[in-house]
C-alpha positions as CSV (number, residue, x, y, z in Angstrom):
1,X,-36.2,44.1,206.3
2,X,-38.2,45.4,203.3
3,X,-36.8,45.3,199.8
4,X,-35.1,48.6,199.3
5,X,-33.2,48.4,196.1
6,X,-35.6,47.1,193.5
7,X,-39.2,48.2,192.6
8,X,-41.8,46.0,191.1
9,X,-45.1,46.7,189.4
10,X,-47.8,44.0,189.6
11,X,-50.8,44.3,187.3
12,X,-53.8,42.2,188.0
13,X,-56.4,41.6,185.3
14,X,-59.4,40.2,187.2
15,X,-61.6,39.6,184.1
16,X,-58.9,38.7,181.6
17,X,-60.6,35.8,179.8
18,X,-63.9,37.6,179.4
19,X,-62.2,41.0,178.6
20,X,-60.3,39.3,175.9
21,X,-63.4,37.7,174.5
22,X,-65.3,41.0,174.4
23,X,-62.4,42.8,172.8
24,X,-62.3,40.3,169.9
25,X,-66.1,40.8,169.4
26,X,-65.8,44.6,169.4
27,X,-63.0,44.4,166.8
28,X,-65.3,42.3,164.7
29,X,-68.3,44.6,165.3
30,X,-67.3,48.1,166.3
31,X,-70.9,49.0,166.8
32,X,-71.4,46.5,169.6
33,X,-72.4,48.1,172.9
34,X,-71.5,46.2,176.1
35,X,-74.2,47.8,178.1
36,X,-76.8,46.2,175.9
37,X,-75.1,42.8,175.6
38,X,-76.0,39.7,177.7
39,X,-73.8,38.7,180.6
40,X,-71.0,36.3,179.5
41,X,-70.1,32.9,180.7
42,X,-67.0,31.1,179.5
43,X,-67.2,27.3,180.1
44,X,-65.0,24.3,180.0
45,X,-65.4,20.6,180.2
46,X,-64.2,18.5,183.2
47,X,-65.1,14.8,182.5
48,X,-68.9,14.8,181.9
49,X,-69.4,18.1,183.7
50,X,-69.6,21.6,182.2
51,X,-68.0,24.2,184.5
52,X,-67.8,27.9,184.5
53,X,-64.2,28.8,183.6
54,X,-64.7,32.6,183.8
55,X,-67.4,35.2,183.6
56,X,-67.6,39.0,183.0
57,X,-68.2,41.5,185.8
58,X,-72.0,41.6,185.2
59,X,-72.3,37.8,185.6
60,X,-70.0,37.8,188.7
61,X,-72.1,40.6,190.2
62,X,-75.1,38.2,190.2
63,X,-73.3,35.7,192.5
64,X,-71.6,33.4,190.0
65,X,-68.3,31.7,191.1
66,X,-65.8,30.3,188.6
67,X,-65.7,26.6,188.9
68,X,-69.4,26.0,189.6
69,X,-71.6,23.9,187.3
70,X,-73.0,25.5,184.3
71,X,-76.6,24.4,185.2
72,X,-76.3,26.2,188.6
73,X,-74.8,29.3,186.9
74,X,-77.7,29.4,184.4
75,X,-80.2,29.2,187.2
76,X,-78.8,32.5,188.6
77,X,-78.3,34.1,185.2
78,X,-80.7,32.4,182.7
79,X,-80.2,35.1,180.0
80,X,-76.4,34.6,180.0
81,X,-74.4,34.1,176.8
82,X,-72.5,30.9,177.0
83,X,-69.2,30.5,175.0
84,X,-66.3,28.0,175.1
85,X,-63.3,29.1,177.1
86,X,-59.9,29.3,175.5
87,X,-57.2,28.9,178.2
88,X,-54.4,28.3,175.7
89,X,-55.4,31.5,173.7
90,X,-55.7,33.4,177.0
91,X,-52.1,32.5,177.9
92,X,-50.8,33.3,174.5
93,X,-52.5,36.7,174.6
94,X,-51.1,37.3,178.1
95,X,-47.6,36.8,176.6
96,X,-48.5,39.3,173.9
97,X,-49.6,41.8,176.6
98,X,-46.3,41.3,178.3
99,X,-44.5,42.3,175.2
100,X,-46.7,45.4,175.2
101,X,-45.7,46.1,178.8
102,X,-42.1,46.4,177.9
103,X,-42.9,50.1,177.1
104,X,-42.6,50.5,180.9
105,X,-39.5,48.4,181.4
106,X,-37.6,45.8,179.4
107,X,-38.0,43.4,182.3
108,X,-41.7,42.4,181.9
109,X,-43.1,38.9,182.3
110,X,-46.6,37.3,182.2
111,X,-47.9,36.3,185.7
112,X,-50.3,33.5,184.6
113,X,-53.2,33.2,184.5
114,X,-54.3,36.8,185.0
115,X,-51.5,39.2,185.6
116,X,-48.2,40.9,184.6
117,X,-45.1,41.5,186.6
118,X,-42.7,44.3,185.7
119,X,-39.3,45.3,187.2
120,X,-39.5,49.1,187.0
121,X,-36.3,49.8,188.9
122,X,-34.7,52.9,187.5
123,X,-37.6,53.6,185.1
124,X,-40.1,55.6,187.2
125,X,-38.4,58.9,186.6
126,X,-39.4,58.7,182.9
127,X,-43.0,59.2,184.0
128,X,-42.2,61.7,186.8
129,X,-42.7,59.2,189.5
130,X,-44.1,55.8,190.4
131,X,-47.6,57.1,190.9
132,X,-47.7,58.5,187.4
133,X,-46.3,55.4,185.9
134,X,-48.9,53.2,187.6
135,X,-51.7,55.6,186.6
136,X,-50.5,55.5,183.0
137,X,-50.4,51.7,182.9
138,X,-53.9,51.4,184.3
139,X,-55.3,54.1,182.0
140,X,-53.8,52.4,178.9
141,X,-55.3,49.0,179.9
142,X,-58.7,50.5,180.6
143,X,-58.6,52.3,177.3
144,X,-58.1,48.9,175.6
145,X,-61.1,47.4,177.4
146,X,-59.1,45.5,180.0
147,X,-60.1,45.7,183.7
148,X,-56.9,46.1,185.7
149,X,-55.6,46.8,189.2
150,X,-52.0,47.5,190.1
151,X,-49.5,48.1,192.9
152,X,-45.9,49.0,193.2
153,X,-43.7,47.7,196.0
154,X,-40.1,46.7,196.8
155,X,-40.8,43.0,196.6
156,X,-42.7,40.9,194.0
157,X,-44.8,39.3,196.8
158,X,-45.9,42.6,198.3
159,X,-46.8,44.1,194.9
160,X,-48.8,40.9,194.0
161,X,-50.7,41.0,197.3
162,X,-51.4,44.7,197.2
163,X,-52.6,44.6,193.6
164,X,-55.2,41.9,194.4
165,X,-56.2,42.8,198.0
166,X,-55.0,46.3,198.7
167,X,-57.3,48.5,196.6
168,X,-57.4,49.4,192.9
169,X,-54.1,51.3,192.9
170,X,-51.4,51.5,195.6
171,X,-47.7,52.3,195.9
172,X,-45.8,51.0,198.9
173,X,-42.8,53.2,199.9
174,X,-39.6,51.5,200.9
175,X,-39.8,50.5,204.6
176,X,-43.6,50.1,204.7
177,X,-44.2,46.6,203.4
178,X,-44.8,44.9,206.8
179,X,-47.3,47.4,207.9
180,X,-49.1,47.5,204.5
181,X,-49.4,43.7,204.4
182,X,-50.5,43.2,207.9
183,X,-54.3,43.6,207.3
184,X,-54.4,41.7,203.9
185,X,-55.7,38.2,203.8
186,X,-53.3,35.3,203.8
187,X,-54.3,34.4,200.2
188,X,-52.1,37.4,199.3
189,X,-49.1,35.3,200.0
190,X,-49.7,33.3,196.8
191,X,-50.7,30.1,198.7
192,X,-52.6,27.1,197.4
193,X,-56.2,26.7,198.3
194,X,-55.6,23.9,200.8
195,X,-53.0,25.9,202.8
196,X,-55.3,29.0,202.8
197,X,-58.3,27.0,204.0
198,X,-56.2,25.3,206.8
199,X,-55.1,28.8,208.0
200,X,-58.7,30.0,207.9
201,X,-59.8,27.1,210.1
202,X,-57.2,28.1,212.7
203,X,-58.4,31.7,212.6
204,X,-55.2,33.0,210.8
205,X,-57.0,35.0,208.2
206,X,-54.6,38.0,208.0
207,X,-51.0,38.1,207.1
208,X,-50.1,40.0,210.2
209,X,-51.4,37.1,212.3
210,X,-48.4,35.1,211.1
211,X,-45.8,37.7,212.3
212,X,-45.5,36.6,216.0
213,X,-45.9,32.9,215.5
214,X,-42.9,30.5,216.1
215,X,-41.4,29.8,212.7
216,X,-40.6,26.2,213.6
217,X,-44.2,25.5,214.4
218,X,-45.4,27.0,211.1
219,X,-43.0,24.9,209.1
220,X,-44.0,21.8,211.0
221,X,-47.7,22.4,210.5
222,X,-47.8,23.9,206.9
223,X,-44.5,23.0,205.3
224,X,-41.7,25.3,204.2
225,X,-43.7,27.1,201.4
226,X,-45.7,29.3,203.8
227,X,-42.7,30.8,205.4
228,X,-40.9,31.1,202.1
229,X,-43.8,33.2,200.6
230,X,-44.0,35.3,203.8
231,X,-40.2,36.0,203.7
232,X,-40.3,36.8,200.0
233,X,-43.1,39.3,200.5
234,X,-41.4,41.0,203.4
235,X,-38.0,41.1,201.7
236,X,-36.2,38.7,204.0
237,X,-35.7,36.2,201.1
238,X,-34.8,37.2,197.6
239,X,-37.0,36.5,194.6
240,X,-36.1,37.3,191.0
241,X,-38.2,38.1,188.0
242,X,-37.6,36.1,184.9
243,X,-38.3,38.4,182.0
244,X,-40.3,37.3,179.0
245,X,-37.1,37.4,176.9
246,X,-33.5,38.1,177.9
247,X,-32.7,41.7,177.8
248,X,-30.7,42.4,174.5
249,X,-27.4,44.2,174.7
250,X,-28.2,46.4,171.8
251,X,-31.8,47.8,171.6
252,X,-33.3,51.2,170.8
253,X,-37.0,52.3,170.9
254,X,-39.1,55.2,169.7
255,X,-42.3,56.2,171.5
256,X,-44.6,58.4,169.4
257,X,-46.7,61.3,170.6
258,X,-49.5,60.2,168.2
259,X,-50.0,56.7,166.7
260,X,-48.5,56.1,163.3
261,X,-49.7,53.7,160.6
262,X,-48.6,54.6,157.1
263,X,-45.6,52.8,155.3
264,X,-43.9,56.2,155.0
265,X,-44.0,56.8,158.7
266,X,-42.8,53.2,159.5
267,X,-39.9,53.7,157.1
268,X,-38.9,57.1,158.6
269,X,-39.1,55.6,162.1
270,X,-37.0,52.6,161.0
271,X,-34.4,54.9,159.6
272,X,-34.2,56.9,162.9
273,X,-33.8,53.6,164.8
274,X,-31.0,52.5,162.6
275,X,-29.3,55.9,163.0
276,X,-29.3,55.4,166.8
277,X,-28.3,51.7,166.9
278,X,-25.5,51.6,164.3
279,X,-23.2,54.2,166.0
280,X,-23.5,52.3,169.2
281,X,-22.3,49.1,167.4
282,X,-19.6,51.0,165.5
283,X,-18.0,52.2,168.7
284,X,-17.4,48.6,169.7
285,X,-16.4,47.5,166.1
286,X,-19.5,45.3,165.9
287,X,-21.6,44.5,162.8
288,X,-25.2,43.3,162.5
289,X,-25.9,39.7,161.6
290,X,-29.6,39.5,162.7
291,X,-31.9,42.4,163.4
292,X,-35.4,42.4,164.8
293,X,-38.0,45.1,164.4
294,X,-41.2,45.1,166.6
295,X,-44.3,47.3,166.1
296,X,-46.1,47.9,169.4
297,X,-49.7,48.5,168.5
298,X,-52.5,50.3,170.4
299,X,-54.5,46.9,170.7
300,X,-51.4,45.4,172.6
301,X,-50.4,43.2,169.6
302,X,-46.8,43.3,168.7
303,X,-46.1,42.1,165.2
304,X,-42.4,42.0,164.2
305,X,-40.0,40.8,161.6
306,X,-36.4,39.6,161.6
307,X,-33.7,40.2,158.9
308,X,-30.3,38.5,158.6
309,X,-27.1,39.3,156.8
310,X,-24.5,36.9,155.4
311,X,-21.7,39.0,156.9
312,X,-21.5,41.6,159.8
313,X,-22.8,44.8,158.4
314,X,-22.9,48.5,159.4
315,X,-24.4,49.7,156.1
316,X,-27.5,51.7,157.2
317,X,-28.8,52.0,153.6
318,X,-28.6,48.2,153.0
319,X,-30.1,47.3,156.4
320,X,-33.0,49.8,155.9
321,X,-33.8,48.2,152.5
322,X,-34.0,44.8,154.1
323,X,-36.1,46.0,157.0
324,X,-38.6,47.8,154.7
325,X,-39.0,44.7,152.4
326,X,-40.0,42.6,155.5
327,X,-42.0,45.3,157.3
328,X,-44.4,45.6,154.3
329,X,-46.1,42.4,155.5
330,X,-46.7,43.8,159.0
331,X,-50.2,45.0,159.9
332,X,-50.2,48.4,161.7
333,X,-53.7,47.7,163.0
334,X,-55.4,50.6,164.9
335,X,-52.0,52.4,165.1
336,X,-48.5,51.9,166.3
337,X,-47.5,53.7,169.5
338,X,-43.9,52.4,169.8
339,X,-41.3,50.7,167.7
340,X,-38.2,48.9,168.8
341,X,-35.2,47.7,166.9
342,X,-32.9,45.0,168.4
343,X,-29.5,43.7,167.2
344,X,-30.3,40.0,168.0
345,X,-26.9,38.8,166.7
346,X,-23.7,40.8,166.3
347,X,-20.2,39.9,165.2
348,X,-16.9,41.7,165.2
349,X,-16.2,43.6,162.0
350,X,-13.1,42.4,160.2
351,X,-10.6,45.1,159.2
352,X,-8.7,44.2,155.9
353,X,-6.5,46.4,153.7
354,X,-8.0,46.7,150.2
355,X,-6.0,45.8,147.1
356,X,-5.9,48.6,144.6
357,X,-4.3,46.5,141.8
358,X,-6.1,43.1,142.0
359,X,-9.5,42.3,143.3
360,X,-9.1,39.4,145.8
361,X,-11.6,37.0,147.3
362,X,-12.6,39.4,150.1
363,X,-13.7,41.9,147.4
364,X,-15.8,39.3,145.7
365,X,-17.4,38.3,149.0
366,X,-18.2,41.9,149.8
367,X,-19.9,42.3,146.3
368,X,-22.0,39.1,146.8
369,X,-23.1,39.8,150.4
370,X,-25.9,42.4,149.6
371,X,-27.4,40.0,147.0
372,X,-27.3,37.1,149.3
373,X,-28.9,39.1,152.1
374,X,-31.8,40.1,149.9
375,X,-32.4,36.6,148.5
376,X,-32.1,35.1,152.0
377,X,-34.7,37.6,153.5
378,X,-37.1,36.9,150.6
379,X,-36.7,33.1,150.4
380,X,-35.6,32.3,154.0
381,X,-32.1,32.2,155.4
382,X,-31.9,28.3,155.0
383,X,-32.7,28.5,151.3
384,X,-29.4,30.1,150.3
385,X,-26.5,27.6,150.8
386,X,-23.5,26.2,149.1
387,X,-22.0,22.6,149.2
388,X,-18.8,22.1,151.1
389,X,-16.6,19.0,151.2
390,X,-16.3,17.1,154.4
391,X,-13.4,14.7,155.3
392,X,-15.4,11.5,155.3
393,X,-15.1,8.2,153.4
394,X,-18.9,7.7,153.3
395,X,-20.3,9.6,150.2
396,X,-23.5,11.0,151.8
397,X,-21.4,12.4,154.7
398,X,-18.7,13.8,152.4
399,X,-20.6,17.0,151.7
400,X,-22.6,19.5,153.8
401,X,-24.6,22.6,152.9
402,X,-23.3,25.7,154.7
403,X,-24.1,29.5,154.4
404,X,-22.8,30.8,151.1
405,X,-20.1,33.1,152.5
406,X,-18.8,30.8,155.2
407,X,-15.1,30.3,155.0
408,X,-14.0,27.2,153.2
409,X,-12.7,24.3,155.3
410,X,-9.0,23.2,154.9
411,X,-9.2,20.1,152.6
412,X,-5.7,19.9,151.4
413,X,-4.7,16.5,149.8
414,X,-8.0,14.9,150.8
415,X,-8.6,12.0,148.5
416,X,-7.3,13.7,145.4
417,X,-7.1,10.4,143.5
418,X,-10.6,9.2,143.9
419,X,-12.2,7.1,141.2
420,X,-15.1,8.7,139.2
421,X,-18.1,9.7,141.2
422,X,-21.7,10.3,139.9
423,X,-23.0,13.8,139.9
424,X,-26.4,12.7,141.2
425,X,-26.6,10.8,144.6
426,X,-29.9,9.3,145.8
427,X,-30.7,10.2,149.4
428,X,-31.1,7.8,151.0
429,X,-29.6,5.0,148.8
430,X,-32.4,2.8,147.4
431,X,-32.4,-1.0,147.9
432,X,-32.2,-3.2,144.8
433,X,-32.3,-6.9,144.1
434,X,-29.0,-8.0,142.6
435,X,-27.8,-11.3,141.2
436,X,-24.0,-12.0,141.1
437,X,-22.3,-15.3,139.9
438,X,-20.4,-15.5,143.2
439,X,-20.8,-13.4,146.3
440,X,-17.8,-11.0,145.8
441,X,-18.4,-10.5,142.0
442,X,-20.1,-7.5,140.5
443,X,-23.8,-8.1,139.7
444,X,-25.0,-9.6,136.4
445,X,-28.4,-7.9,136.7
446,X,-30.4,-5.9,139.3
447,X,-34.0,-5.0,139.8
448,X,-34.7,-1.3,140.7
449,X,-38.1,0.2,141.1
450,X,-39.7,-3.0,139.8
451,X,-37.7,-2.9,136.5
452,X,-35.0,-5.5,135.7
453,X,-31.7,-4.2,134.3
454,X,-29.0,-6.4,132.8
455,X,-25.4,-5.3,133.3
456,X,-23.2,-5.0,130.2
457,X,-20.0,-3.7,131.9
458,X,-18.8,-3.3,135.5
459,X,-15.9,-1.8,137.3
460,X,-14.9,-2.4,140.9
461,X,-15.1,-3.0,143.7
462,X,-14.1,0.2,145.5
463,X,-14.2,-0.6,149.2
464,X,-15.3,2.2,151.6
465,X,-15.7,2.0,155.4
466,X,-16.7,4.6,157.9
467,X,-14.0,6.4,159.9
468,X,-12.4,4.1,162.5
469,X,-13.9,6.0,165.4
470,X,-17.4,5.4,164.1
471,X,-17.2,1.7,163.3
472,X,-13.9,0.1,164.5
473,X,-14.9,-3.6,164.2
474,X,-18.4,-3.4,162.6
475,X,-17.9,-5.1,159.2
476,X,-21.6,-4.7,158.5
477,X,-21.0,-1.1,157.5
478,X,-18.3,-2.0,154.9
479,X,-19.4,-1.1,151.4
480,X,-18.1,-2.4,148.1
481,X,-19.0,0.0,145.3
482,X,-19.3,-0.9,141.6
483,X,-19.7,1.3,138.5
484,X,-22.0,-0.6,136.2
485,X,-23.3,0.1,132.7
486,X,-26.5,-1.5,131.5
487,X,-27.5,-2.6,128.0
488,X,-29.0,0.7,127.0
489,X,-25.9,2.7,128.0
490,X,-27.0,4.2,131.3
491,X,-24.5,4.0,134.1
492,X,-25.2,3.5,137.8
493,X,-23.3,3.4,141.1
494,X,-24.2,0.3,143.2
495,X,-22.8,-1.0,146.4
496,X,-23.0,-4.1,148.5
497,X,-23.4,-3.3,152.2
498,X,-21.7,-5.8,154.5
499,X,-19.3,-8.7,154.0
500,X,-20.1,-12.4,153.7
501,X,-19.1,-13.7,157.1
502,X,-20.0,-16.9,158.9
503,X,-21.4,-15.1,162.0
504,X,-23.2,-12.3,160.2
505,X,-26.7,-11.8,161.6
506,X,-28.1,-11.1,158.1
507,X,-26.6,-11.4,154.6
508,X,-25.2,-8.3,152.7
509,X,-27.7,-6.2,150.9
510,X,-27.5,-4.2,147.6
511,X,-28.3,-0.6,147.1
512,X,-28.3,1.9,144.2
513,X,-26.6,5.1,145.4
514,X,-25.9,7.3,142.3
515,X,-26.6,7.9,138.6
516,X,-23.8,8.9,136.2
517,X,-24.5,11.6,133.7
C-alpha cells in the first residue's frame, strides 16, 4: 500500500561539490564565465593515492568517474583544473542549504552527501499545487548555479529514487508508487554498492524484479536491509524524516516580493514580525526569554542572531531595540528574500498587583530588566551575573554566580555567626610551604610564591569539613583554617588540608586561600 497521508520532496544535487566551488569563485570574480573556464576536478588523498572526489559536468561528460586515480583522469582531460576537495565544507554548506529550504516547509533536512529531503505535507497549496512547488524549488536552485533534480512522492524512498533515476522532475500521485518504481534500477532503493552489485550479477537490475520474489529467500540471501528499503519505498513500512532543527512552537515568517537589503527595510520587517508573534504569545500569557531572527539570503546563506531577556517580556518596543542592535552585524549579502522570527524560549508571565504607595522589589526588578537585557546582548548573557550564597561549609562552594534577576534562595539562619572571612579568595587555593612548632599549631612562617613570610599573630584553628554526604569518613578533606598576620601587617587566610593520622597515605598540606583587606 502506497503512502497516502504524507508527501515528500527529494532534491538531488548531482554536482554539489563542484557547483559549490564554482559559486565561490563567481562571488569572488563576478566577471568569470564558466563557458570559458577549464573543466574542474576536485581531488582527495587516500593513503599515497590522489583520487578524484568530484568533477563538474564538463569533466564527467569526458568519461571521468569519481573515485578514479588522478593520473588516469588527467589522461582523459589533460587541461582540467585540479583543486582540493572540501567534504567537511560541502556538508556544512548542505546544512545551510537545508535552512534555505525551510521556505518550502519547516520540516527540511540535509540528505548527505548531495541532497535535501523536505516534508511538504500541507504546504503545496501555497504554491497552487505540487508541480508548481517543485518547479519553483528547481528554478531557484538553478538560478543560484546549483544543478538539481527533484521528485515528490508519498514516501521518502520513492521520492529519493525518482529524483535520481526517474527523470529531471516528477510527481508521483498517491497510489502510483509501485508502478512508478517498477522500471527504476535497484540502486534507487538506497542500497550499498556490494548489495547492488550482487543483485546485478543475478540479473535483478530493476526494482520491479524484486516484487514477485519470496521474501524469506531475499532476506536469507541479502539480509534484512533490502526488504526494509523496498517496504519503505512502497509504503509498507514507515519512515520518518528528522528535520534539521525541531519545529518551534512559536515562529513567524515574511516572504518578500522583491529582495531587501537596507537596515531600514530589515528594521521594518522585524517590527512586522514582532507584531505578529507577540499577540500569539499574549493569548497564552507567555513572554519571550530568547528570540531568534534569521535572514534567508538569495545565495542560500542564512545569517541570524539571538537575543535574550532577563525576564519574560511582551514589550515590542524593547524587544525591537534589542533585535536591531544585534541585526546590525548581519550581512544582507546579495539580498534577503525571507525573514523568520522564532521564540526559542518562552515563560509564563507573572501577574502581580502594583503598589501605589510603596515601590517594592518587583518594581525595582522591572526597572532593572531592560538595562540588564541590553548589557547582556552587548557583552554576552554569561557576562552579567550576581553572586548568591550556597549552603556549603567549603568556602569555594559557598557562592555561585547566577543570572542577576534570579530569585534569591532561602538562606535563613545559615551560619550567621561565622568568624571573619577575607573578601578576596584565591581560586584555586595556592599551595605554600609552612613551618609550625608542632603539627596542630598555627604556622610560624610560610613561603608563598617563592617569598618567605614570618607570622606575627595567628588566630584559629577553624575546622571545616565537606557536607556529610560528600565525605562521610574521609578525613583527608578536613581543613583547619588560620587567620594570620605577617610582620608588615598584611593578613592572610591559610588552611591545613588533612589531619595527622597514622594510616594517612600522605601528610597534610598547607594552602593559602584568601587575602584580607
